[in-house]
VEXDREN-2710 file (C-alpha; in Angstrom, 1 decimal):
% VEXDREN-2710
k/r/px/py/pz
1/MET/-86.4/6.9/-35.3
2/ASN/-87.5/3.3/-35.5
3/PRO/-89.5/2.7/-38.7
4/GLY/-91.0/-0.4/-37.2
5/ARG/-92.5/1.6/-34.4
6/SER/-94.0/4.0/-36.8
7/GLY/-95.4/1.1/-38.8
8/ASN/-97.0/-0.4/-35.7
9/ARG/-98.9/2.8/-34.9
10/ARG/-100.1/3.1/-38.5
11/ASP/-101.2/-0.5/-38.9
12/GLY/-103.0/-0.7/-35.5
13/GLY/-100.4/-2.8/-33.8
14/GLY/-99.6/-2.6/-30.1
15/LYS/-101.9/-1.9/-27.2
16/SER/-103.2/1.5/-28.4
17/GLY/-103.5/0.1/-31.9
18/ARG/-105.9/-2.6/-30.8
19/GLY/-108.1/0.1/-29.2
20/GLY/-108.2/2.0/-32.4
21/GLY/-109.1/-1.1/-34.3
22/ARG/-112.3/-1.6/-32.2
23/GLY/-114.1/1.5/-33.6
24/ASN/-112.4/4.2/-31.7
25/SER/-114.2/7.1/-33.4
26/SER/-117.6/6.2/-31.8
27/ARG/-116.1/5.8/-28.4
28/VAL/-114.6/9.2/-28.6
29/ARG/-117.9/10.9/-29.4
30/SER/-119.6/9.1/-26.5
31/SER/-117.1/10.3/-23.9
32/PRO/-116.8/14.1/-24.2
33/PRO/-116.9/14.6/-20.4
34/LEU/-113.7/12.5/-20.2
35/VAL/-111.9/14.8/-22.6
36/TYR/-113.1/17.8/-20.8
37/ARG/-112.3/16.5/-17.3
38/GLU/-108.7/15.5/-18.2
39/VAL/-107.9/18.7/-20.0
40/VAL/-109.2/20.6/-17.0
41/ARG/-106.9/18.7/-14.7
42/SER/-103.9/19.8/-16.8
43/ASN/-105.0/23.4/-16.5
44/GLN/-105.9/23.7/-12.8
45/ALA/-103.5/26.6/-12.3
46/VAL/-105.4/28.8/-14.8
47/SER/-107.5/31.5/-13.1
48/GLN/-108.7/33.5/-16.1
49/PRO/-110.4/32.3/-19.3
50/VAL/-107.9/31.8/-22.1
51/ASP/-108.7/31.9/-25.8
52/VAL/-106.4/29.5/-27.4
53/SER/-105.6/30.6/-31.0
54/PRO/-105.3/27.8/-33.6
55/ILE/-101.9/29.0/-34.7
56/SER/-100.5/28.6/-31.2
57/GLY/-100.8/24.9/-31.2
58/SER/-98.9/22.2/-33.0
59/SER/-99.3/22.4/-36.8
60/SER/-98.7/18.7/-37.0
61/ALA/-102.0/18.0/-35.3
62/VAL/-104.1/19.1/-38.3
63/THR/-102.9/17.7/-41.7
64/GLY/-106.2/17.0/-43.6
65/ASN/-109.9/17.6/-43.8
66/SER/-110.7/14.4/-41.9
67/VAL/-108.5/15.4/-39.0
68/THR/-110.1/18.8/-38.7
69/SER/-113.6/17.5/-38.9
70/SER/-113.1/14.8/-36.3
71/VAL/-111.5/17.2/-33.8
72/ASP/-114.1/19.8/-34.5
73/SER/-116.8/17.4/-33.5
74/LEU/-115.0/16.9/-30.2
75/LYS/-114.6/20.7/-29.8
76/GLU/-118.3/21.3/-30.3
77/ILE/-119.3/18.7/-27.8
78/SER/-116.9/19.9/-25.2
79/ASN/-117.9/23.6/-25.7
80/ASP/-121.5/22.6/-25.3
81/LYS/-120.6/21.0/-22.0
82/LEU/-118.8/24.2/-21.0
83/SER/-121.8/26.3/-21.7
84/LEU/-124.1/23.9/-19.8
85/ASP/-121.8/24.0/-16.7
86/HIS/-121.6/27.8/-16.7
87/SER/-125.3/28.2/-17.1
88/GLN/-125.7/26.3/-13.8
89/GLY/-123.2/28.4/-12.0
90/PRO/-119.4/28.5/-11.8
91/ASN/-117.8/25.2/-11.4
92/PRO/-114.5/25.2/-9.5
93/LEU/-113.2/22.5/-11.8
94/THR/-114.1/24.4/-14.9
95/SER/-113.3/28.0/-14.1
96/GLY/-110.6/29.5/-16.2
97/VAL/-111.0/27.1/-19.1
98/GLY/-111.7/28.8/-22.4
99/ILE/-112.8/27.6/-25.8
100/LEU/-110.6/24.8/-27.0
101/SER/-109.2/25.0/-30.5
102/PRO/-108.8/21.8/-32.7
103/ILE/-105.1/22.2/-32.5
104/HIS/-105.2/22.4/-28.7
105/PHE/-107.0/19.1/-28.7
106/GLY/-104.5/17.5/-31.0
107/SER/-101.5/18.8/-29.0
108/ASN/-103.0/17.6/-25.7
109/ALA/-104.1/14.1/-26.8
110/LYS/-101.2/12.4/-25.2
111/THR/-101.6/14.5/-22.1
112/VAL/-105.2/13.2/-21.7
113/MET/-103.9/9.7/-21.5
114/MET/-101.1/10.4/-19.1
115/LEU/-103.3/12.3/-16.6
116/GLY/-106.1/9.7/-16.5
117/SER/-106.9/7.8/-13.3
118/PRO/-106.0/4.1/-13.1
119/ASP/-109.7/3.0/-13.6
120/GLN/-109.8/5.0/-16.8
121/ASP/-106.6/3.8/-18.4
122/GLU/-108.3/1.5/-20.9
123/GLU/-110.7/4.2/-22.0
124/ASN/-108.1/6.9/-22.1
125/GLN/-105.8/4.7/-24.2
126/THR/-108.6/4.3/-26.7
127/LEU/-109.1/8.0/-26.8
128/SER/-105.5/8.7/-27.2
129/CYS/-105.2/6.3/-30.0
130/SER/-108.2/7.9/-31.7
131/LEU/-106.6/11.3/-31.6
132/ASP/-103.2/10.1/-32.6
133/CYS/-104.5/8.1/-35.5
134/GLN/-106.3/11.1/-36.8
135/THR/-102.9/12.6/-37.6
136/PRO/-101.5/10.6/-40.5
137/PRO/-98.2/9.2/-39.2
138/LYS/-95.0/9.6/-41.3
139/SER/-94.2/6.9/-43.6
140/GLU/-91.2/4.7/-42.9
141/SER/-89.2/6.4/-45.6
142/GLN/-90.1/9.8/-44.3
143/CYS/-89.3/8.9/-40.7
144/GLY/-85.9/7.5/-41.5
145/LYS/-84.8/9.6/-44.5
146/SER/-82.5/12.2/-43.0
147/ASN/-81.2/10.1/-40.1
148/SER/-80.8/7.0/-42.2
149/GLU/-78.9/8.9/-44.9
150/GLY/-76.6/10.3/-42.2
151/MET/-76.3/7.0/-40.5
152/SER/-75.7/5.3/-43.8
153/LYS/-72.8/7.5/-44.6
154/GLU/-71.5/7.2/-41.1
155/VAL/-71.7/3.4/-41.2
156/ASP/-70.2/3.1/-44.6
157/SER/-67.3/5.2/-43.5
158/GLU/-66.8/3.1/-40.4
159/LYS/-66.9/-0.1/-42.5
160/SER/-64.4/1.3/-44.9
161/ASP/-62.0/2.0/-42.1
162/SER/-62.5/-1.3/-40.3
163/PRO/-59.7/-3.8/-40.7
164/ASP/-62.2/-6.7/-40.8
165/ASN/-64.5/-5.2/-43.5
166/GLY/-63.9/-7.5/-46.5
167/PHE/-61.8/-6.3/-49.4
168/SER/-62.8/-2.8/-50.3
169/PHE/-61.4/0.5/-49.0
170/ASP/-62.0/4.0/-50.2
171/ILE/-58.8/6.1/-50.2
172/CYS/-60.8/9.2/-50.5
173/VAL/-63.5/10.6/-48.3
174/GLU/-66.9/11.9/-49.4
175/ARG/-67.0/15.6/-49.9
176/ASN/-69.0/17.7/-47.4
177/THR/-70.7/20.3/-49.7
178/ALA/-72.0/22.1/-46.7
179/ILE/-68.6/23.3/-45.7
180/PRO/-67.2/25.9/-48.0
181/LYS/-63.7/25.4/-49.4
182/LEU/-61.0/27.9/-48.4
183/LYS/-58.8/28.9/-51.3
184/GLN/-55.1/28.7/-50.9
185/SER/-53.1/31.8/-50.3
186/LEU/-50.7/33.0/-52.9
187/LEU/-47.8/32.1/-50.6
188/GLU/-49.0/28.5/-50.3
189/ARG/-49.5/28.2/-54.0
190/ASN/-46.0/29.5/-54.7
191/ARG/-44.5/27.1/-52.2
192/GLU/-46.2/24.1/-53.8
193/ALA/-45.3/25.2/-57.3
194/LYS/-41.6/25.6/-56.3
195/ARG/-41.6/22.1/-54.6
196/CYS/-43.1/20.4/-57.6
197/VAL/-40.8/21.7/-60.2
198/ARG/-39.1/19.0/-62.2
199/GLY/-35.4/18.7/-62.7
200/ASP/-34.2/18.3/-59.1
201/THR/-32.7/14.9/-59.5
202/LYS/-30.6/13.2/-56.8
203/ILE/-28.4/10.2/-56.9
204/LEU/-28.7/8.7/-53.5
205/ARG/-26.3/5.8/-54.2
206/PRO/-25.3/3.7/-57.2
207/GLY/-28.4/2.5/-58.9
208/MET/-30.7/4.6/-56.7
209/ILE/-32.1/7.8/-58.1
210/LEU/-34.7/10.2/-56.7
211/LEU/-36.7/12.4/-59.2
212/LYS/-38.1/15.2/-57.1
213/GLY/-41.5/16.5/-58.2
214/TYR/-41.4/14.3/-61.4
215/ILE/-45.2/13.7/-61.4
216/SER/-47.2/16.8/-62.3
217/SER/-50.1/17.9/-60.2
218/LYS/-52.5/16.9/-63.0
219/ASP/-51.0/13.4/-63.2
220/GLN/-51.1/13.0/-59.5
221/VAL/-54.9/13.7/-59.6
222/LYS/-55.3/11.1/-62.3
223/LEU/-53.3/8.5/-60.4
224/ILE/-55.3/9.0/-57.2
225/ASN/-58.7/8.9/-59.0
226/GLU/-57.7/5.8/-60.9
227/CYS/-56.4/4.0/-57.8
228/ARG/-59.6/5.0/-55.9
229/ASP/-61.8/3.4/-58.6
230/LEU/-59.7/0.2/-58.8
231/GLY/-59.4/0.0/-55.0
232/ARG/-63.2/0.0/-54.5
233/GLY/-63.7/-2.8/-57.1
234/ILE/-62.9/-6.5/-57.2
235/GLY/-59.4/-7.2/-56.0
236/GLY/-59.2/-3.7/-54.4
237/PHE/-57.7/-2.5/-51.2
238/TYR/-57.6/-4.7/-48.1
239/GLN/-55.6/-5.0/-45.0
240/PRO/-53.2/-7.9/-45.4
241/GLY/-52.2/-10.1/-42.5
242/TYR/-50.8/-13.4/-41.4
243/ARG/-52.1/-16.7/-40.1
244/ASP/-51.2/-15.7/-36.5
245/GLY/-53.6/-12.7/-36.8
246/ALA/-51.0/-10.0/-37.2
247/LYS/-51.9/-7.3/-39.6
248/LEU/-49.8/-5.0/-41.7
249/ASN/-50.1/-1.4/-40.8
250/LEU/-51.4/-0.3/-44.2
251/ARG/-53.9/-1.1/-47.0
252/MET/-52.7/-2.9/-50.1
253/MET/-53.9/-3.6/-53.6
254/CYS/-52.1/-5.6/-56.3
255/LEU/-52.2/-4.9/-60.0
256/GLY/-51.2/-7.3/-62.7
257/LYS/-50.2/-10.1/-60.3
258/ASN/-51.1/-10.7/-56.7
259/TRP/-48.4/-10.8/-54.0
260/ASP/-49.2/-12.7/-50.8
261/PRO/-47.4/-11.5/-47.7
262/GLU/-48.0/-14.8/-46.0
263/THR/-46.2/-16.9/-48.6
264/CYS/-44.1/-14.1/-50.2
265/MET/-45.1/-15.4/-53.6
266/TYR/-46.9/-14.0/-56.6
267/GLY/-50.0/-15.6/-58.1
268/GLY/-52.9/-15.0/-60.4
269/LYS/-55.5/-14.7/-57.6
270/ARG/-55.6/-13.4/-54.1
271/PRO/-56.0/-16.3/-51.7
272/ALA/-58.0/-14.4/-49.1
273/ASP/-61.0/-13.9/-51.4
274/ASN/-59.9/-15.6/-54.7
275/ALA/-60.1/-12.2/-56.4
276/LYS/-58.1/-11.6/-59.6
277/PRO/-56.0/-8.5/-59.5
278/PRO/-56.9/-5.6/-61.8
279/ARG/-54.7/-4.9/-64.8
280/ILE/-52.1/-2.1/-64.6
281/PRO/-53.6/0.9/-66.5
282/PHE/-51.7/1.7/-69.7
283/GLU/-51.1/5.3/-68.5
284/PHE/-49.3/3.9/-65.4
285/GLN/-47.0/1.8/-67.5
286/GLN/-46.1/4.8/-69.7
287/MET/-45.3/7.0/-66.7
288/VAL/-43.0/4.3/-65.4
289/LYS/-41.1/4.1/-68.7
290/GLY/-40.9/7.8/-68.8
291/ALA/-39.4/8.0/-65.3
292/ILE/-36.7/5.4/-66.2
293/GLN/-35.9/7.4/-69.4
294/GLU/-35.6/10.5/-67.3
295/CYS/-33.0/8.8/-65.2
296/HIS/-31.1/7.7/-68.3
297/SER/-31.1/11.3/-69.6
298/TYR/-29.8/12.6/-66.3
299/LEU/-27.1/10.0/-66.1
300/GLU/-26.0/10.7/-69.6
301/SER/-25.8/14.4/-68.9
302/GLN/-23.5/13.7/-66.0
303/SER/-21.1/11.5/-68.1
304/ASN/-21.1/10.4/-71.7
305/LYS/-19.0/7.3/-70.8
306/VAL/-21.4/5.6/-68.5
307/ASN/-23.7/2.8/-69.7
308/VAL/-27.0/3.8/-68.3
309/GLN/-28.4/0.3/-68.7
310/ASP/-25.9/-1.0/-66.2
311/ILE/-26.9/1.6/-63.6
312/ILE/-30.7/1.5/-64.2
313/PRO/-31.8/-1.2/-66.5
314/SER/-35.0/-0.6/-68.6
315/MET/-38.0/-2.7/-67.7
316/SER/-41.7/-3.1/-68.7
317/PRO/-43.8/-3.3/-65.5
318/ASP/-46.3/-6.2/-65.3
319/LEU/-47.1/-5.9/-61.6
320/CYS/-47.6/-3.2/-59.1
321/ILE/-48.2/-3.1/-55.4
322/VAL/-50.3/-0.1/-54.2
323/ASN/-50.0/0.7/-50.5
324/PHE/-52.0/3.3/-48.6
325/TYR/-50.4/4.4/-45.3
326/SER/-52.5/6.2/-42.8
327/LYS/-51.1/8.9/-40.5
328/THR/-49.7/6.1/-38.3
329/GLY/-48.7/3.8/-41.1
330/LYS/-45.2/2.2/-41.1
331/LEU/-43.3/-0.5/-43.0
332/GLY/-40.3/-2.3/-41.5
333/LEU/-37.0/-2.8/-43.4
334/HIS/-37.2/-5.5/-46.0
335/GLN/-36.0/-6.5/-49.4
336/ASP/-38.0/-6.8/-52.6
337/LYS/-36.7/-10.2/-53.7
338/ASP/-39.9/-12.2/-54.5
339/GLU/-39.8/-11.5/-58.2
340/SER/-38.5/-14.1/-60.7
341/ARG/-34.9/-15.2/-60.6
342/GLU/-34.4/-13.7/-64.1
343/SER/-35.7/-10.3/-62.9
344/ILE/-33.4/-10.4/-59.9
345/ARG/-30.5/-11.5/-62.0
346/LYS/-30.9/-8.6/-64.4
347/GLU/-31.3/-6.2/-61.5
348/LEU/-34.4/-4.8/-63.0
349/PRO/-35.4/-1.7/-61.0
350/VAL/-38.3/-1.0/-58.6
351/VAL/-40.0/2.3/-59.5
352/SER/-41.9/3.9/-56.6
353/PHE/-44.5/6.8/-57.0
354/SER/-45.3/8.8/-53.9
355/LEU/-48.6/10.7/-53.5
356/GLY/-50.2/12.5/-50.6
357/ASP/-48.4/13.0/-47.3
358/THR/-44.7/12.9/-47.1
359/ALA/-43.0/9.7/-45.9
360/GLU/-39.7/9.3/-44.1
361/PHE/-38.1/6.5/-46.2
362/LEU/-35.2/4.4/-44.8
363/TYR/-32.7/2.5/-46.9
364/GLY/-29.4/0.7/-46.3
365/ASP/-27.3/-2.4/-46.9
366/GLN/-28.5/-4.1/-43.6
367/ARG/-31.7/-4.5/-41.7
368/ASP/-30.6/-2.0/-39.1
369/ILE/-32.8/1.0/-38.5
370/ASP/-30.0/2.9/-36.6
371/ALA/-27.6/2.4/-39.5
372/ALA/-30.1/3.2/-42.3
373/ASN/-30.1/6.4/-44.3
374/LYS/-33.2/8.5/-44.4
375/VAL/-34.8/10.6/-47.2
376/GLU/-38.2/12.3/-47.4
377/LEU/-40.4/11.3/-50.2
378/GLN/-43.0/14.0/-51.0
379/SER/-46.1/13.9/-53.2
380/GLY/-45.0/13.7/-56.8
381/ASP/-41.6/12.2/-56.2
382/VAL/-40.4/9.1/-58.0
383/LEU/-37.8/6.9/-56.4
384/ILE/-36.0/4.3/-58.6
385/PHE/-33.6/1.6/-57.3
386/GLY/-32.1/-1.1/-59.5
387/GLY/-28.7/-2.3/-60.6
388/LYS/-26.4/-2.4/-57.6
389/SER/-29.2/-1.1/-55.3
390/ARG/-31.8/-3.6/-56.4
391/LEU/-31.8/-5.6/-53.1
392/ILE/-31.3/-2.8/-50.6
393/PHE/-33.2/-2.9/-47.4
394/HIS/-35.8/-0.2/-47.3
395/GLY/-38.9/0.8/-45.3
396/VAL/-41.1/3.6/-44.1
397/SER/-40.5/4.8/-40.6
398/ASN/-43.0/7.6/-40.4
399/ILE/-45.7/9.5/-42.2
400/ILE/-45.6/13.3/-41.7
401/PRO/-49.2/14.4/-41.0
402/ASP/-50.8/17.2/-43.0
403/SER/-47.9/17.5/-45.4
404/ALA/-49.8/16.7/-48.6
405/PRO/-50.3/19.6/-51.1
406/LYS/-53.5/21.4/-50.3
407/SER/-54.4/21.7/-54.0
408/LEU/-54.2/17.9/-54.4
409/LEU/-56.5/17.3/-51.4
410/GLU/-59.0/19.8/-52.8
411/GLU/-59.0/18.0/-56.2
412/THR/-59.2/14.5/-54.9
413/ASN/-60.3/14.5/-51.3
414/LEU/-57.6/12.0/-50.5
415/ARG/-57.6/10.7/-47.0
416/PRO/-54.9/11.8/-44.6
417/GLY/-51.9/9.5/-45.4
418/ARG/-49.7/8.4/-48.2
419/LEU/-50.5/6.5/-51.4
420/ASN/-47.5/4.6/-52.8
421/LEU/-47.2/2.6/-56.1
422/THR/-44.3/0.4/-56.6
423/PHE/-43.8/-1.1/-60.1
424/ARG/-41.7/-4.1/-61.1
425/GLU/-41.3/-6.6/-63.8
426/TYR/-41.8/-10.2/-62.7
END
């Protein structure tokens, strides 16, 4: 509904509004035959008198005492005309027309205008305006409330998904409270619980360790909710691109320091909008240190003679790149080598958190997809590569749709896709 159109009718704008502004009520009372004639034309096929009940008409035609009284006056005049015509004998034009109720008048006001002859257009328009104006029009807020709310949500969602929409993206969708949630079956809950059990650690290669299910379900919810809040604020998610117009097939947010894909350099502000990156939450830093310690404990359990710091050096993250991959998201093979020379020299590790849908992760010594190894990173997995594997080529070849834990989606309403956090020390 167009609120402006509703406003014009109420304020007397437009052609019919001008008729109403010239004293339409007096003109209505002086033209009862017109009302009668036009209503009769719309009921020419009626052969028997019909008693129209007030409750059979439109309830919107009568909304106040002023409306009822105005239409009642029309009714009395028209009914007097009916009695006069019948007293003089049956009229072929009036036979079959019963007593008209106020609601019948209200519901046929527009019909009167439509059925008028060309030479009566102006007069009929005045009459129609008079009857229409007697029914208080909805206010602009009432007319657009439900539709505007629905449209607002739809437009907001479309803007969030648009690559050209500024620097804010919601990784979660609004909950639809009208649709009841389906509880997980016992089998599904057991499968997720079995998959998320800690302790399944894999050494993929020297300096590259995968901690399966390291992040608990509770911590996954916290990570997603915190990233959502940060991503909708200043310095939040956006779709990075290059000067030639090419766009990365993901959404990105930097914490601590900003990384510019165009220059492959870190800085204090994002060049695209001059926004300062949010700080890394303290809880995130503690989880990173805990994951590195878990790797050290596992390596020590395998051999007491190894120096765990040589395999996976300790580090204190001061920057994080958060990527959100949609169902079709991908990332080509590349090296993480834009940190400081000191960080690269010490072979300080990159710590990667995976949340949401499962990703097919590629890694290898060369930028060759065919020669690359592949491993699936599921929600809750932590991948760490440092030491001799610090500069491996790695990327994401595919996102497996609908592979995220159902319980996680119920708790967070995360969009379909994968949320990935990679921590480093500059």
